[in-house]
C-alpha positions in Angstrom: -89.1 46.8 8.8 -90.9 43.6 7.9 -93.6 42.2 9.4 -95.1 38.8 9.8 -96.7 37.7 6.3 -94.6 40.6 4.6 -94.5 40.1 0.7 -91.1 41.4 -1.2 -91.7 41.8 -4.8 -88.7 41.6 -7.4 -89.4 43.1 -10.9 -87.4 40.8 -13.4 -84.4 42.1 -14.7 -84.7 45.3 -12.3 -82.7 46.6 -9.3 -85.9 47.9 -7.6 -87.8 46.2 -5.0 -91.3 46.7 -3.9 -91.9 45.9 -0.3 -95.4 45.2 0.7 -96.7 44.7 4.3 -100.0 45.6 6.1 -101.5 47.2 3.4 -98.4 49.4 2.9 -96.0 49.4 0.2 -92.5 51.3 -0.5 -89.8 50.8 -3.2 -86.2 50.2 -2.3 -83.3 50.8 -4.7 -80.7 48.3 -5.0 -77.5 49.7 -4.9 -75.4 46.4 -6.3 -76.8 43.9 -9.1 -77.5 40.9 -7.0 -80.0 37.9 -7.6 -82.9 37.6 -5.5 -81.8 34.7 -3.3 -78.8 36.7 -2.4 -80.6 39.6 -1.5 -83.2 37.7 0.6 -80.6 36.2 2.6 -78.8 39.3 3.4 -82.5 40.5 4.4 -82.9 37.5 7.0 -79.5 38.0 8.0 -80.2 41.6 8.9 -83.5 40.7 10.6 -81.5 38.0 12.7 -79.0 40.8 13.9 -82.4 42.8 15.1 -82.9 40.0 17.1 -86.0 38.7 15.3 -84.6 35.1 15.5 -87.2 33.3 13.8 -87.3 35.5 10.7 -87.6 33.0 7.4 -88.7 33.0 4.2 -91.8 30.7 4.1 -92.1 30.6 0.3 -90.6 32.2 -2.8 -93.1 32.3 -6.0 -91.6 33.3 -9.5 -93.6 34.0 -12.6 -93.1 35.7 -15.9 -93.1 39.5 -14.2 -92.2 39.0 -11.0 -90.8 37.1 -7.6 -92.9 37.3 -4.6 -91.0 36.5 -1.3 -93.4 35.4 1.8 -91.3 36.3 4.9 -92.2 35.4 8.7 -90.5 37.8 10.9 -91.9 36.8 14.4 -91.0 38.4 17.7 -88.1 40.3 18.5 -86.2 38.8 21.3 -83.8 40.0 23.7 -80.1 39.4 24.2 -79.3 35.8 24.3 -78.1 34.3 27.6 -75.0 32.1 26.8 -73.4 29.8 29.1 -69.9 28.5 27.8 -69.0 24.7 28.7 -65.6 24.3 30.4 -63.5 23.6 27.7 -64.5 27.0 26.2 -63.7 28.7 29.5 -60.3 26.8 30.0 -59.4 27.4 26.1 -60.1 31.4 26.9 -58.3 31.4 29.6 -60.9 32.2 32.0 -62.3 35.2 30.3 -65.4 33.6 29.5 -68.1 33.8 31.8 -72.1 33.4 31.3 -73.8 36.7 30.2 -76.0 38.0 27.9 -75.2 38.5 24.0 -76.5 40.4 21.2 -77.3 38.1 18.2 -74.3 39.6 16.5 -72.0 39.4 18.9 -72.7 35.8 19.7 -71.4 35.2 15.9 -68.4 37.3 16.7 -67.6 35.2 20.1 -68.4 32.0 18.1 -66.0 32.5 15.3 -63.2 34.2 17.6 -63.1 31.1 19.4 -63.0 29.0 16.1 -60.4 31.0 14.6 -58.2 30.8 17.8 -58.6 27.1 17.9 -57.4 26.7 14.4 -54.5 28.8 14.9 -53.4 26.4 17.8 -53.9 23.2 15.3 -57.4 22.1 16.0 -58.6 22.3 12.6 -61.8 20.2 13.3 -63.0 22.5 16.4 -66.8 23.3 16.4 -69.2 25.1 18.6 -72.4 24.0 18.8 -75.4 25.7 21.0 -77.3 23.0 23.2 -79.8 22.9 25.7 -81.7 25.9 24.4 -84.5 27.3 26.4 -87.0 29.9 25.1 -89.2 31.6 27.4 -91.4 34.2 25.6 -88.6 36.7 24.4 -86.1 35.5 26.3 -83.7 33.0 25.0 -80.6 31.1 26.9 -78.3 28.4 25.7 -75.1 26.3 26.5 -72.3 27.0 24.2 -70.1 24.0 23.8 -66.6 24.2 22.6 -65.5 20.8 21.1 -61.8 21.0 20.1 -61.3 17.3 19.1 -57.7 16.2 17.8 -55.2 18.6 17.6 -53.3 18.3 14.1 -49.7 18.6 13.6 -47.7 18.9 10.4 -46.3 15.3 9.5 -44.4 16.2 6.2 -43.5 18.4 3.6 -43.9 17.4 0.0 -43.1 19.6 -3.0 -44.8 18.8 -6.5 -43.1 20.0 -9.4 -39.8 20.6 -10.6 -38.9 23.3 -8.5 -34.9 22.8 -7.3 -35.5 23.7 -3.7 -35.2 21.2 -0.6 -37.9 20.9 1.9 -35.3 21.3 4.8 -34.9 24.9 3.5 -38.5 25.4 2.2 -40.4 24.0 5.2 -38.6 26.5 8.0 -39.1 29.6 5.1 -42.6 28.8 4.9 -43.3 28.1 8.7 -44.2 24.4 7.8 -41.9 22.5 9.9 -42.8 18.9 11.0 -44.3 18.5 14.4 -45.8 22.2 14.3 -49.6 22.8 14.7 -51.1 23.2 11.5 -53.5 26.3 10.9 -55.2 27.9 7.9 -53.7 31.0 8.8 -50.1 29.7 8.4 -51.2 28.1 5.2 -52.1 31.5 3.7 -48.9 33.0 4.7 -47.1 30.3 3.5 -48.7 30.6 0.2 -47.6 34.6 0.4 -44.3 33.7 1.2 -43.7 31.2 -1.7 -45.2 33.6 -4.2 -42.3 36.2 -2.9 -39.7 33.4 -4.0 -38.1 34.7 -7.5 -37.0 31.5 -8.7 -40.2 29.5 -7.9 -43.8 29.9 -9.3 -46.9 28.3 -7.7 -49.9 28.0 -9.6 -52.3 26.8 -6.8 -52.6 26.8 -3.0 -50.9 23.8 -1.0 -52.9 21.0 -0.4 -53.3 19.2 2.8 -54.1 15.5 3.3 -54.8 14.7 6.9 -54.1 11.3 8.6 -54.8 10.1 11.9 -50.9 11.0 12.9 -50.8 14.3 11.5 -51.0 15.9 7.9 -49.2 16.0 4.8 -48.9 19.3 3.0 -48.4 19.2 -0.9 -46.5 22.4 -2.3 -46.8 23.1 -6.0 -43.8 24.8 -7.4 -42.0 25.2 -10.4 -38.7 26.3 -11.3 -38.4 29.6 -13.3 -35.3 31.7 -13.7 -34.3 34.6 -11.6 -31.1 36.8 -11.0 -29.0 36.4 -7.9 -30.3 39.8 -6.7 -33.8 38.7 -7.1 -32.9 35.5 -5.3 -31.8 37.6 -2.2 -34.6 39.7 -2.0 -37.0 36.6 -2.2 -35.4 35.5 0.8 -36.0 38.4 3.1 -38.6 38.1 5.5 
């Protein structure tokens, strides 16, 4: 484990990592080829998951023979006591309540709420942690979910020479006007579009947001397919 003021030395063009702290040292063997910045970022993330919430790289020095990173670890905190705001509680249908979370669980809670919001058309939802209180090794905060406006599909546009009508393509892709927009649905739409044997798509759909909704641009080119292939492509 890293202590305050630890030094990490990386030999250039090497996968070995020498860790020095409190006059002691040990060598780590990196299992994958990665840059020092990527490795150090993962190292700090790991410390955060172990509740060293102050962990950070104080400085990074590079010379011709080695890289030296000075790391501040700080103290180890207890689980974070999180109080969700009224919007978060209501949106989670009352399943959320004030309680202590491990750092990793707090991040998962944040991501799950944002994912659920996006699935229901709140593309601009965000979560902020406010009223943070630190008392020795105890941390508490209020988790504020802000949904902002709900985004609905306004219109579907086809870019390219594909001989296909938006009246068919919209329902087939699950992108009909008036339906809440979500990243998950866009991903599914691209997969379904790729299954159409008489259409080829070279890029993912583009979304243009406006105050009254979102226009979706589908890139589709015509390609030859047999009648049997076309039937297969229309199956769920």
